[in-house]
MIKOLSE-717930 format. One record per residue (C-alpha): residue in three letters; chain; residue number from 1; x, y, z. Coordinates in steps of 0.05 Angstrom, whole numbers. Layout:
! MIKOLSE-717930
<atom type="ALA" mol="A" seq="NUM" x="X" y="Y" z="Z"/>
...
END
This chain:
! MIKOLSE-717930
<atom type="MET" mol="A" seq="1" x="0" y="0" z="0"/>
<atom type="HIS" mol="A" seq="2" x="26" y="68" z="-20"/>
<atom type="VAL" mol="A" seq="3" x="-20" y="129" z="-17"/>
<atom type="ILE" mol="A" seq="4" x="-14" y="204" z="-15"/>
<atom type="VAL" mol="A" seq="5" x="-69" y="241" z="23"/>
<atom type="ASN" mol="A" seq="6" x="-83" y="311" z="48"/>
<atom type="ARG" mol="A" seq="7" x="-64" y="312" z="122"/>
<atom type="LYS" mol="A" seq="8" x="-123" y="356" z="145"/>
<atom type="GLN" mol="A" seq="9" x="-173" y="314" z="107"/>
<atom type="LEU" mol="A" seq="10" x="-144" y="251" z="137"/>
<atom type="ILE" mol="A" seq="11" x="-150" y="280" z="207"/>
<atom type="LEU" mol="A" seq="12" x="-223" y="298" z="194"/>
<atom type="ALA" mol="A" seq="13" x="-236" y="226" z="170"/>
<atom type="MET" mol="A" seq="14" x="-204" y="197" z="232"/>
<atom type="ASP" mol="A" seq="15" x="-239" y="244" z="280"/>
<atom type="ALA" mol="A" seq="16" x="-307" y="224" z="250"/>
<atom type="ILE" mol="A" seq="17" x="-299" y="152" z="275"/>
<atom type="ILE" mol="A" seq="18" x="-243" y="150" z="326"/>
<atom type="GLY" mol="A" seq="19" x="-294" y="145" z="383"/>
<atom type="PHE" mol="A" seq="20" x="-307" y="73" z="361"/>
<atom type="ALA" mol="A" seq="21" x="-233" y="58" z="370"/>
<atom type="SER" mol="A" seq="22" x="-226" y="82" z="441"/>
<atom type="GLY" mol="A" seq="23" x="-204" y="13" z="467"/>
<atom type="LYS" mol="A" seq="24" x="-256" y="15" z="523"/>
<atom type="MET" mol="A" seq="25" x="-284" y="-52" z="502"/>
<atom type="GLY" mol="A" seq="26" x="-219" y="-86" z="520"/>
<atom type="PHE" mol="A" seq="27" x="-198" y="-121" z="456"/>
<atom type="ASP" mol="A" seq="28" x="-144" y="-105" z="404"/>
<atom type="ILE" mol="A" seq="29" x="-187" y="-89" z="344"/>
<atom type="GLY" mol="A" seq="30" x="-225" y="-40" z="389"/>
<atom type="ARG" mol="A" seq="31" x="-162" y="4" z="387"/>
<atom type="MET" mol="A" seq="32" x="-150" y="1" z="312"/>
<atom type="PHE" mol="A" seq="33" x="-168" y="31" z="245"/>
<atom type="MET" mol="A" seq="34" x="-173" y="-18" z="188"/>
<atom type="VAL" mol="A" seq="35" x="-143" y="22" z="131"/>
<atom type="SER" mol="A" seq="36" x="-151" y="0" z="58"/>
<atom type="THR" mol="A" seq="37" x="-154" y="29" z="-12"/>
<atom type="CYS" mol="A" seq="38" x="-213" y="31" z="-60"/>
<atom type="LYS" mol="A" seq="39" x="-207" y="65" z="-128"/>
<atom type="ASP" mol="A" seq="40" x="-186" y="137" z="-112"/>
<atom type="ARG" mol="A" seq="41" x="-200" y="134" z="-38"/>
<atom type="ILE" mol="A" seq="42" x="-173" y="111" z="29"/>
<atom type="VAL" mol="A" seq="43" x="-225" y="73" z="69"/>
<atom type="MET" mol="A" seq="44" x="-220" y="73" z="145"/>
<atom type="VAL" mol="A" seq="45" x="-262" y="29" z="192"/>
<atom type="ALA" mol="A" seq="46" x="-268" y="29" z="268"/>
<atom type="THR" mol="A" seq="47" x="-313" y="-14" z="311"/>
<atom type="ASP" mol="A" seq="48" x="-331" y="-29" z="383"/>
<atom type="LEU" mol="A" seq="49" x="-371" y="-90" z="358"/>
<atom type="GLU" mol="A" seq="50" x="-436" y="-55" z="376"/>
<atom type="SER" mol="A" seq="51" x="-428" y="0" z="324"/>
<atom type="THR" mol="A" seq="52" x="-382" y="12" z="265"/>
<atom type="GLY" mol="A" seq="53" x="-357" y="76" z="235"/>
<atom type="ILE" mol="A" seq="54" x="-332" y="80" z="163"/>
<atom type="THR" mol="A" seq="55" x="-300" y="140" z="130"/>
<atom type="THR" mol="A" seq="56" x="-271" y="149" z="61"/>
<atom type="VAL" mol="A" seq="57" x="-226" y="206" z="37"/>
<atom type="LYS" mol="A" seq="58" x="-198" y="222" z="-31"/>
<atom type="ALA" mol="A" seq="59" x="-126" y="204" z="-41"/>
<atom type="GLU" mol="A" seq="60" x="-74" y="189" z="-95"/>
<atom type="ILE" mol="A" seq="61" x="-68" y="113" z="-96"/>
<atom type="LYS" mol="A" seq="62" x="1" y="91" z="-121"/>
<atom type="GLU" mol="A" seq="63" x="-5" y="20" z="-95"/>
<atom type="THR" mol="A" seq="64" x="-66" y="-15" z="-65"/>
<atom type="GLY" mol="A" seq="65" x="-65" y="-52" z="1"/>
<atom type="SER" mol="A" seq="66" x="-92" y="-54" z="72"/>
<atom type="ALA" mol="A" seq="67" x="-70" y="-57" z="145"/>
<atom type="CYS" mol="A" seq="68" x="-96" y="-50" z="216"/>
<atom type="ILE" mol="A" seq="69" x="-63" y="9" z="252"/>
<atom type="GLU" mol="A" seq="70" x="-70" y="34" z="323"/>
<atom type="ALA" mol="A" seq="71" x="-120" y="91" z="317"/>
<atom type="GLN" mol="A" seq="72" x="-96" y="140" z="370"/>
<atom type="ARG" mol="A" seq="73" x="-24" y="135" z="348"/>
<atom type="MET" mol="A" seq="74" x="-41" y="144" z="275"/>
<atom type="ARG" mol="A" seq="75" x="-82" y="206" z="294"/>
<atom type="ALA" mol="A" seq="76" x="-24" y="233" z="335"/>
<atom type="VAL" mol="A" seq="77" x="25" y="224" z="277"/>
<atom type="ALA" mol="A" seq="78" x="-22" y="260" z="229"/>
<atom type="GLN" mol="A" seq="79" x="-30" y="317" z="279"/>
<atom type="LYS" mol="A" seq="80" x="45" y="328" z="286"/>
<atom type="TYR" mol="A" seq="81" x="64" y="313" z="213"/>
<atom type="PRO" mol="A" seq="82" x="102" y="374" z="186"/>
<atom type="GLY" mol="A" seq="83" x="68" y="381" z="119"/>
<atom type="ASP" mol="A" seq="84" x="3" y="380" z="80"/>
<atom type="ALA" mol="A" seq="85" x="11" y="319" z="36"/>
<atom type="MET" mol="A" seq="86" x="23" y="254" z="74"/>
<atom type="ALA" mol="A" seq="87" x="55" y="195" z="40"/>
<atom type="ILE" mol="A" seq="88" x="35" y="130" z="74"/>
<atom type="VAL" mol="A" seq="89" x="74" y="69" z="53"/>
<atom type="LYS" mol="A" seq="90" x="65" y="-2" z="78"/>
<atom type="GLU" mol="A" seq="91" x="131" y="-40" z="84"/>
<atom type="LYS" mol="A" seq="92" x="150" y="-106" z="116"/>
<atom type="ASN" mol="A" seq="93" x="172" y="-75" z="181"/>
<atom type="GLY" mol="A" seq="94" x="117" y="-22" z="189"/>
<atom type="ILE" mol="A" seq="95" x="76" y="34" z="160"/>
<atom type="ARG" mol="A" seq="96" x="126" y="88" z="139"/>
<atom type="ILE" mol="A" seq="97" x="104" y="161" z="140"/>
<atom type="GLN" mol="A" seq="98" x="162" y="207" z="122"/>
<atom type="THR" mol="A" seq="99" x="178" y="277" z="100"/>
<atom type="GLY" mol="A" seq="100" x="247" y="308" z="98"/>
<atom type="ALA" mol="A" seq="101" x="283" y="293" z="163"/>
<atom type="THR" mol="A" seq="102" x="221" y="268" z="199"/>
<atom type="ARG" mol="A" seq="103" x="203" y="194" z="195"/>
<atom type="PHE" mol="A" seq="104" x="149" y="154" z="231"/>
<atom type="ASN" mol="A" seq="105" x="144" y="79" z="228"/>
<atom type="LEU" mol="A" seq="106" x="78" y="52" z="254"/>
<atom type="ALA" mol="A" seq="107" x="68" y="-21" z="274"/>
<atom type="TYR" mol="A" seq="108" x="11" y="-56" z="238"/>
<atom type="THR" mol="A" seq="109" x="-25" y="-123" z="234"/>
<atom type="GLY" mol="A" seq="110" x="-63" y="-158" z="179"/>
<atom type="THR" mol="A" seq="111" x="-136" y="-143" z="166"/>
<atom type="ASP" mol="A" seq="112" x="-158" y="-216" z="174"/>
<atom type="ILE" mol="A" seq="113" x="-169" y="-204" z="248"/>
<atom type="PHE" mol="A" seq="114" x="-218" y="-147" z="234"/>
<atom type="PRO" mol="A" seq="115" x="-293" y="-163" z="227"/>
<atom type="ASN" mol="A" seq="116" x="-326" y="-148" z="161"/>
<atom type="PRO" mol="A" seq="117" x="-365" y="-82" z="163"/>
<atom type="PRO" mol="A" seq="118" x="-441" y="-88" z="161"/>
<atom type="GLU" mol="A" seq="119" x="-479" y="-82" z="96"/>
<atom type="ILE" mol="A" seq="120" x="-504" y="-12" z="84"/>
<atom type="GLY" mol="A" seq="121" x="-561" y="-22" z="36"/>
<atom type="ASN" mol="A" seq="122" x="-590" y="30" z="-11"/>
<atom type="ALA" mol="A" seq="123" x="-657" y="53" z="19"/>
<atom type="PHE" mol="A" seq="124" x="-649" y="120" z="54"/>
<atom type="MET" mol="A" seq="125" x="-689" y="181" z="77"/>
<atom type="ALA" mol="A" seq="126" x="-654" y="248" z="76"/>
<atom type="VAL" mol="A" seq="127" x="-657" y="297" z="134"/>
<atom type="ASP" mol="A" seq="128" x="-623" y="363" z="151"/>
<atom type="GLY" mol="A" seq="129" x="-558" y="348" z="189"/>
<atom type="GLU" mol="A" seq="130" x="-564" y="411" z="231"/>
<atom type="ILE" mol="A" seq="131" x="-634" y="392" z="255"/>
<atom type="LEU" mol="A" seq="132" x="-612" y="320" z="268"/>
<atom type="GLU" mol="A" seq="133" x="-552" y="343" z="309"/>
<atom type="LYS" mol="A" seq="134" x="-597" y="389" z="349"/>
<atom type="ALA" mol="A" seq="135" x="-646" y="331" z="360"/>
<atom type="PHE" mol="A" seq="136" x="-590" y="284" z="384"/>
<atom type="LYS" mol="A" seq="137" x="-564" y="337" z="432"/>
<atom type="LYS" mol="A" seq="138" x="-632" y="342" z="465"/>
<atom type="LEU" mol="A" seq="139" x="-644" y="266" z="465"/>
<atom type="LEU" mol="A" seq="140" x="-577" y="251" z="496"/>
<atom type="MET" mol="A" seq="141" x="-590" y="301" z="552"/>
<atom type="VAL" mol="A" seq="142" x="-631" y="245" z="582"/>
<atom type="GLY" mol="A" seq="143" x="-576" y="196" z="600"/>
<atom type="SER" mol="A" seq="144" x="-568" y="140" z="649"/>
<atom type="SER" mol="A" seq="145" x="-523" y="80" z="664"/>
<atom type="ASP" mol="A" seq="146" x="-585" y="37" z="664"/>
<atom type="PRO" mol="A" seq="147" x="-571" y="-19" z="613"/>
<atom type="ARG" mol="A" seq="148" x="-644" y="-33" z="596"/>
<atom type="PRO" mol="A" seq="149" x="-654" y="-24" z="521"/>
<atom type="HIS" mol="A" seq="150" x="-709" y="29" z="526"/>
<atom type="VAL" mol="A" seq="151" x="-663" y="71" z="571"/>
<atom type="ALA" mol="A" seq="152" x="-596" y="57" z="537"/>
<atom type="GLY" mol="A" seq="153" x="-627" y="69" z="469"/>
<atom type="VAL" mol="A" seq="154" x="-670" y="120" z="433"/>
<atom type="ARG" mol="A" seq="155" x="-732" y="98" z="396"/>
<atom type="MET" mol="A" seq="156" x="-732" y="125" z="325"/>
<atom type="TYR" mol="A" seq="157" x="-793" y="111" z="283"/>
<atom type="SER" mol="A" seq="158" x="-827" y="138" z="221"/>
<atom type="GLY" mol="A" seq="159" x="-887" y="126" z="178"/>
<atom type="GLU" mol="A" seq="160" x="-913" y="158" z="115"/>
<atom type="ASN" mol="A" seq="161" x="-922" y="227" z="145"/>
<atom type="GLY" mol="A" seq="162" x="-852" y="251" z="128"/>
<atom type="ILE" mol="A" seq="163" x="-831" y="255" z="202"/>
<atom type="ILE" mol="A" seq="164" x="-780" y="215" z="240"/>
<atom type="THR" mol="A" seq="165" x="-800" y="215" z="313"/>
<atom type="CYS" mol="A" seq="166" x="-745" y="204" z="366"/>
<atom type="LEU" mol="A" seq="167" x="-760" y="186" z="439"/>
<atom type="SER" mol="A" seq="168" x="-711" y="183" z="497"/>
<atom type="THR" mol="A" seq="169" x="-725" y="169" z="571"/>
<atom type="ASP" mol="A" seq="170" x="-691" y="153" z="636"/>
<atom type="GLY" mol="A" seq="171" x="-754" y="140" z="676"/>
<atom type="GLY" mol="A" seq="172" x="-758" y="210" z="705"/>
<atom type="ARG" mol="A" seq="173" x="-757" y="249" z="640"/>
<atom type="LEU" mol="A" seq="174" x="-780" y="240" z="569"/>
<atom type="VAL" mol="A" seq="175" x="-755" y="276" z="507"/>
<atom type="ARG" mol="A" seq="176" x="-789" y="275" z="440"/>
<atom type="TYR" mol="A" seq="177" x="-759" y="307" z="378"/>
<atom type="ARG" mol="A" seq="178" x="-791" y="304" z="310"/>
<atom type="VAL" mol="A" seq="179" x="-744" y="309" z="250"/>
<atom type="PRO" mol="A" seq="180" x="-776" y="324" z="182"/>
<atom type="VAL" mol="A" seq="181" x="-755" y="284" z="121"/>
<atom type="LEU" mol="A" seq="182" x="-726" y="330" z="68"/>
<atom type="GLU" mol="A" seq="183" x="-749" y="298" z="4"/>
<atom type="GLY" mol="A" seq="184" x="-775" y="234" z="-28"/>
<atom type="GLU" mol="A" seq="185" x="-820" y="184" z="4"/>
<atom type="SER" mol="A" seq="186" x="-811" y="166" z="77"/>
<atom type="PHE" mol="A" seq="187" x="-817" y="93" z="96"/>
<atom type="GLU" mol="A" seq="188" x="-832" y="56" z="159"/>
<atom type="ILE" mol="A" seq="189" x="-777" y="44" z="210"/>
<atom type="ASP" mol="A" seq="190" x="-780" y="30" z="285"/>
<atom type="ARG" mol="A" seq="191" x="-716" y="15" z="321"/>
<atom type="LEU" mol="A" seq="192" x="-680" y="26" z="388"/>
<atom type="VAL" mol="A" seq="193" x="-614" y="60" z="371"/>
<atom type="PRO" mol="A" seq="194" x="-558" y="59" z="423"/>
<atom type="LYS" mol="A" seq="195" x="-545" y="127" z="455"/>
<atom type="ARG" mol="A" seq="196" x="-470" y="114" z="453"/>
<atom type="ALA" mol="A" seq="197" x="-472" y="106" z="378"/>
<atom type="MET" mol="A" seq="198" x="-515" y="169" z="371"/>
<atom type="ALA" mol="A" seq="199" x="-465" y="208" z="413"/>
<atom type="GLU" mol="A" seq="200" x="-410" y="189" z="364"/>
<atom type="ALA" mol="A" seq="201" x="-453" y="200" z="303"/>
<atom type="ARG" mol="A" seq="202" x="-473" y="271" z="321"/>
<atom type="LYS" mol="A" seq="203" x="-400" y="294" z="323"/>
<atom type="SER" mol="A" seq="204" x="-396" y="300" z="247"/>
<atom type="PHE" mol="A" seq="205" x="-466" y="315" z="222"/>
<atom type="PHE" mol="A" seq="206" x="-465" y="367" z="168"/>
<atom type="GLY" mol="A" seq="207" x="-507" y="384" z="107"/>
<atom type="ARG" mol="A" seq="208" x="-553" y="328" z="84"/>
<atom type="VAL" mol="A" seq="209" x="-555" y="264" z="126"/>
<atom type="GLU" mol="A" seq="210" x="-586" y="200" z="100"/>
<atom type="ILE" mol="A" seq="211" x="-619" y="151" z="148"/>
<atom type="GLY" mol="A" seq="212" x="-637" y="78" z="135"/>
<atom type="VAL" mol="A" seq="213" x="-640" y="8" z="163"/>
<atom type="LYS" mol="A" seq="214" x="-605" y="-54" z="139"/>
<atom type="GLY" mol="A" seq="215" x="-613" y="-119" z="177"/>
<atom type="ALA" mol="A" seq="216" x="-599" y="-107" z="251"/>
<atom type="HIS" mol="A" seq="217" x="-565" y="-39" z="239"/>
<atom type="PHE" mol="A" seq="218" x="-589" y="32" z="237"/>
<atom type="ILE" mol="A" seq="219" x="-549" y="71" z="185"/>
<atom type="PHE" mol="A" seq="220" x="-528" y="145" z="184"/>
<atom type="LYS" mol="A" seq="221" x="-493" y="168" z="121"/>
<atom type="ASN" mol="A" seq="222" x="-467" y="236" z="101"/>
<atom type="GLY" mol="A" seq="223" x="-410" y="269" z="62"/>
<atom type="GLN" mol="A" seq="224" x="-379" y="335" z="44"/>
<atom type="ASP" mol="A" seq="225" x="-316" y="363" z="12"/>
<atom type="GLY" mol="A" seq="226" x="-288" y="296" z="-9"/>
<atom type="LEU" mol="A" seq="227" x="-302" y="263" z="58"/>
<atom type="GLU" mol="A" seq="228" x="-356" y="209" z="65"/>
<atom type="ARG" mol="A" seq="229" x="-378" y="177" z="130"/>
<atom type="VAL" mol="A" seq="230" x="-424" y="120" z="149"/>
<atom type="ILE" mol="A" seq="231" x="-444" y="99" z="220"/>
<atom type="CYS" mol="A" seq="232" x="-475" y="30" z="228"/>
<atom type="ALA" mol="A" seq="233" x="-507" y="23" z="297"/>
<atom type="ARG" mol="A" seq="234" x="-530" y="-46" z="319"/>
<atom type="THR" mol="A" seq="235" x="-600" y="-35" z="346"/>
<atom type="TYR" mol="A" seq="236" x="-627" y="-62" z="411"/>
<atom type="GLU" mol="A" seq="237" x="-682" y="-113" z="416"/>
<atom type="GLY" mol="A" seq="238" x="-740" y="-97" z="462"/>
<atom type="ALA" mol="A" seq="239" x="-799" y="-50" z="466"/>
<atom type="PHE" mol="A" seq="240" x="-802" y="23" z="484"/>
<atom type="PRO" mol="A" seq="241" x="-855" y="37" z="538"/>
<atom type="GLY" mol="A" seq="242" x="-919" y="70" z="514"/>
<atom type="ILE" mol="A" seq="243" x="-905" y="136" z="548"/>
<atom type="GLU" mol="A" seq="244" x="-909" y="182" z="487"/>
<atom type="LYS" mol="A" seq="245" x="-982" y="192" z="507"/>
<atom type="LEU" mol="A" seq="246" x="-956" y="234" z="565"/>
<atom type="ILE" mol="A" seq="247" x="-940" y="288" z="514"/>
<atom type="SER" mol="A" seq="248" x="-1008" y="321" z="510"/>
<atom type="ASP" mol="A" seq="249" x="-1038" y="389" z="495"/>
<atom type="GLU" mol="A" seq="250" x="-1089" y="377" z="549"/>
<atom type="GLY" mol="A" seq="251" x="-1080" y="412" z="616"/>
<atom type="TYR" mol="A" seq="252" x="-1068" y="481" z="644"/>
<atom type="PRO" mol="A" seq="253" x="-1015" y="524" z="609"/>
<atom type="CYS" mol="A" seq="254" x="-967" y="565" z="651"/>
<atom type="LEU" mol="A" seq="255" x="-924" y="615" z="613"/>
<atom type="VAL" mol="A" seq="256" x="-859" y="630" z="650"/>
<atom type="ASP" mol="A" seq="257" x="-799" y="675" z="639"/>
<atom type="ARG" mol="A" seq="258" x="-744" y="624" z="629"/>
<atom type="LEU" mol="A" seq="259" x="-686" y="664" z="659"/>
<atom type="GLU" mol="A" seq="260" x="-727" y="687" z="719"/>
<atom type="LEU" mol="A" seq="261" x="-749" y="616" z="734"/>
<atom type="LEU" mol="A" seq="262" x="-679" y="588" z="722"/>
<atom type="ALA" mol="A" seq="263" x="-647" y="638" z="770"/>
<atom type="ALA" mol="A" seq="264" x="-699" y="623" z="824"/>
<atom type="MET" mol="A" seq="265" x="-689" y="548" z="817"/>
<atom type="GLU" mol="A" seq="266" x="-613" y="555" z="821"/>
<atom type="ARG" mol="A" seq="267" x="-621" y="594" z="886"/>
<atom type="MET" mol="A" seq="268" x="-668" y="541" z="914"/>
<atom type="ALA" mol="A" seq="269" x="-619" y="486" z="893"/>
<atom type="ILE" mol="A" seq="270" x="-570" y="509" z="946"/>
<atom type="PHE" mol="A" seq="271" x="-610" y="467" z="996"/>
<atom type="LEU" mol="A" seq="272" x="-612" y="403" z="955"/>
<atom type="THR" mol="A" seq="273" x="-576" y="344" z="986"/>
<atom type="PRO" mol="A" seq="274" x="-561" y="273" z="961"/>
<atom type="GLU" mol="A" seq="275" x="-625" y="252" z="997"/>
<atom type="ILE" mol="A" seq="276" x="-668" y="312" z="976"/>
<atom type="SER" mol="A" seq="277" x="-672" y="323" z="901"/>
<atom type="GLY" mol="A" seq="278" x="-743" y="349" z="895"/>
<atom type="ALA" mol="A" seq="279" x="-774" y="417" z="901"/>
<atom type="ASN" mol="A" seq="280" x="-848" y="434" z="912"/>
<atom type="PHE" mol="A" seq="281" x="-877" y="477" z="857"/>
<atom type="ILE" mol="A" seq="282" x="-940" y="510" z="883"/>
<atom type="PHE" mol="A" seq="283" x="-983" y="539" z="827"/>
<atom type="LYS" mol="A" seq="284" x="-1032" y="594" z="841"/>
<atom type="LYS" mol="A" seq="285" x="-1063" y="648" z="797"/>
<atom type="ASN" mol="A" seq="286" x="-1006" y="683" z="761"/>
<atom type="GLN" mol="A" seq="287" x="-955" y="656" z="811"/>
<atom type="ILE" mol="A" seq="288" x="-908" y="597" z="824"/>
<atom type="LYS" mol="A" seq="289" x="-877" y="587" z="893"/>
<atom type="ILE" mol="A" seq="290" x="-817" y="541" z="895"/>
<atom type="VAL" mol="A" seq="291" x="-801" y="508" z="962"/>
<atom type="VAL" mol="A" seq="292" x="-742" y="464" z="982"/>
<atom type="VAL" mol="A" seq="293" x="-740" y="434" z="1051"/>
<atom type="ALA" mol="A" seq="294" x="-679" y="394" z="1072"/>
<atom type="PRO" mol="A" seq="295" x="-683" y="373" z="1146"/>
<atom type="ASP" mol="A" seq="296" x="-607" y="370" z="1155"/>
<atom type="ALA" mol="A" seq="297" x="-591" y="432" z="1113"/>
<atom type="GLY" mol="A" seq="298" x="-647" y="482" z="1119"/>
<atom type="GLU" mol="A" seq="299" x="-701" y="508" z="1074"/>
<atom type="SER" mol="A" seq="300" x="-714" y="560" z="1020"/>
<atom type="ASP" mol="A" seq="301" x="-772" y="587" z="980"/>
<atom type="GLU" mol="A" seq="302" x="-784" y="639" z="927"/>
<atom type="LYS" mol="A" seq="303" x="-844" y="666" z="888"/>
<atom type="ILE" mol="A" seq="304" x="-843" y="687" z="816"/>
<atom type="THR" mol="A" seq="305" x="-897" y="719" z="773"/>
<atom type="VAL" mol="A" seq="306" x="-923" y="677" z="714"/>
<atom type="GLU" mol="A" seq="307" x="-983" y="675" z="668"/>
<atom type="TYR" mol="A" seq="308" x="-1027" y="621" z="698"/>
<atom type="THR" mol="A" seq="309" x="-1103" y="618" z="708"/>
<atom type="GLY" mol="A" seq="310" x="-1113" y="544" z="724"/>
<atom type="PRO" mol="A" seq="311" x="-1131" y="514" z="792"/>
<atom type="ASP" mol="A" seq="312" x="-1086" y="517" z="852"/>
<atom type="MET" mol="A" seq="313" x="-1039" y="458" z="849"/>
<atom type="GLU" mol="A" seq="314" x="-976" y="431" z="884"/>
<atom type="ILE" mol="A" seq="315" x="-928" y="386" z="847"/>
<atom type="VAL" mol="A" seq="316" x="-859" y="359" z="866"/>
<atom type="PHE" mol="A" seq="317" x="-808" y="359" z="810"/>
<atom type="ASN" mol="A" seq="318" x="-735" y="338" z="808"/>
<atom type="LEU" mol="A" seq="319" x="-702" y="406" z="811"/>
<atom type="LYS" mol="A" seq="320" x="-638" y="386" z="775"/>
<atom type="TYR" mol="A" seq="321" x="-679" y="360" z="716"/>
<atom type="MET" mol="A" seq="322" x="-717" y="426" z="712"/>
<atom type="ILE" mol="A" seq="323" x="-652" y="466" z="715"/>
<atom type="ASP" mol="A" seq="324" x="-619" y="423" z="662"/>
<atom type="TYR" mol="A" seq="325" x="-676" y="436" z="614"/>
<atom type="MET" mol="A" seq="326" x="-682" y="511" z="627"/>
<atom type="ALA" mol="A" seq="327" x="-606" y="522" z="622"/>
<atom type="LYS" mol="A" seq="328" x="-603" y="492" z="551"/>
<atom type="ILE" mol="A" seq="329" x="-662" y="530" z="520"/>
<atom type="VAL" mol="A" seq="330" x="-652" y="597" z="486"/>
<atom type="ASP" mol="A" seq="331" x="-724" y="622" z="484"/>
<atom type="LYS" mol="A" seq="332" x="-744" y="677" z="533"/>
<atom type="LYS" mol="A" seq="333" x="-811" y="644" z="548"/>
<atom type="ILE" mol="A" seq="334" x="-828" y="571" z="563"/>
<atom type="THR" mol="A" seq="335" x="-897" y="540" z="568"/>
<atom type="MET" mol="A" seq="336" x="-907" y="489" z="623"/>
<atom type="THR" mol="A" seq="337" x="-971" y="448" z="613"/>
<atom type="ILE" mol="A" seq="338" x="-993" y="416" z="678"/>
<atom type="GLN" mol="A" seq="339" x="-1049" y="366" z="686"/>
<atom type="GLY" mol="A" seq="340" x="-1049" y="347" z="760"/>
<atom type="PRO" mol="A" seq="341" x="-1005" y="337" z="821"/>
<atom type="ARG" mol="A" seq="342" x="-990" y="265" z="802"/>
<atom type="GLN" mol="A" seq="343" x="-986" y="274" z="727"/>
<atom type="ALA" mol="A" seq="344" x="-929" y="291" z="680"/>
<atom type="CYS" mol="A" seq="345" x="-914" y="363" z="660"/>
<atom type="ARG" mol="A" seq="346" x="-896" y="382" z="588"/>
<atom type="LEU" mol="A" seq="347" x="-848" y="439" z="574"/>
<atom type="ARG" mol="A" seq="348" x="-843" y="470" z="505"/>
<atom type="SER" mol="A" seq="349" x="-808" y="530" z="474"/>
<atom type="ALA" mol="A" seq="350" x="-844" y="570" z="420"/>
<atom type="LEU" mol="A" seq="351" x="-778" y="573" z="381"/>
<atom type="ASP" mol="A" seq="352" x="-776" y="497" z="371"/>
<atom type="GLN" mol="A" seq="353" x="-843" y="463" z="363"/>
<atom type="ASN" mol="A" seq="354" x="-809" y="398" z="344"/>
<atom type="TYR" mol="A" seq="355" x="-781" y="390" z="415"/>
<atom type="ASP" mol="A" seq="356" x="-821" y="367" z="475"/>
<atom type="PHE" mol="A" seq="357" x="-793" y="355" z="544"/>
<atom type="VAL" mol="A" seq="358" x="-834" y="318" z="596"/>
<atom type="ILE" mol="A" seq="359" x="-817" y="314" z="670"/>
<atom type="MET" mol="A" seq="360" x="-850" y="263" z="715"/>
<atom type="PRO" mol="A" seq="361" x="-875" y="285" z="785"/>
<atom type="MET" mol="A" seq="362" x="-841" y="259" z="847"/>
<atom type="ARG" mol="A" seq="363" x="-876" y="235" z="910"/>
<atom type="GLN" mol="A" seq="364" x="-888" y="287" z="963"/>
<atom type="VAL" mol="A" seq="365" x="-859" y="275" z="1032"/>
<atom type="GLY" mol="A" seq="366" x="-904" y="225" z="1069"/>
<atom type="GLU" mol="A" seq="367" x="-942" y="204" z="1006"/>
<atom type="GLN" mol="A" seq="368" x="-951" y="130" z="998"/>
END
């Protein structure tokens, strides 16, 4: 193998998939790139056996070939390489990368130890990469170490309405984000996609992103400026709980100033403890009173003015969850739709009608 490739393009290609070669899974191929040639491109593959990343970048191919190379070290060499055009040559004693007085010789192994990449298929729906990246950012805000498929994964489903609906939960929160299909006919999909794979995929979304399913894998594909990338995420088996019905327009709307509410909650959070995570939200006409009582730390309360004309109501919410949501929204006003003291509350920003955040109520002290 002898190829010449633009150094910056190669770094972009590696960065797009290097998260799958972190070595955290504890096996040799989990630390490697499988590098090969195909026509006028270098093909790089990384896998953690749950998901696989594939990137291709244009190159001058002087001699075809392939090798498995330690990913982090190859990335470090490219970062420090003193030039724009990198010549990568496979020799018997290593992968030689040399320019002038600087020479690197990387160890390599054969590609027979590397699993074959999944089939990609040819049925895809196109979506806007910026919208998809925004959706994933919101969906991954709801994270947990819980290994159950419906918590460790995000349900992504679509029908013929031109919308891909994404649902993420950790039991205490639910996020729904609806991503419109750009063009062509949408088709039916319904899979649980691992959050870890989504976290890696969102790092390089740009322009048009194509989404599809092939066998047991959910596929994300996009490309720009000579760089092409494919992420194949092995989907989870199992069912997502029927909690989307919690996202409802029914209830009593309460319009709040986001920054005013956020500042009040952050002040109240001073009295949270490992044992006390909830705050009482007392709704009255045009007012919310937030109360935190921690027997071993003290107590705090604050009233803020809102637009609310529903019945008097007291609900306990996880204060950290509320702060996390409010801190990541840019709209000045947020609508909280409450239904009852033991029912979920939906939060929505007028600036992003595709995004719904639902927080579940907590039990009040002494409640059975």
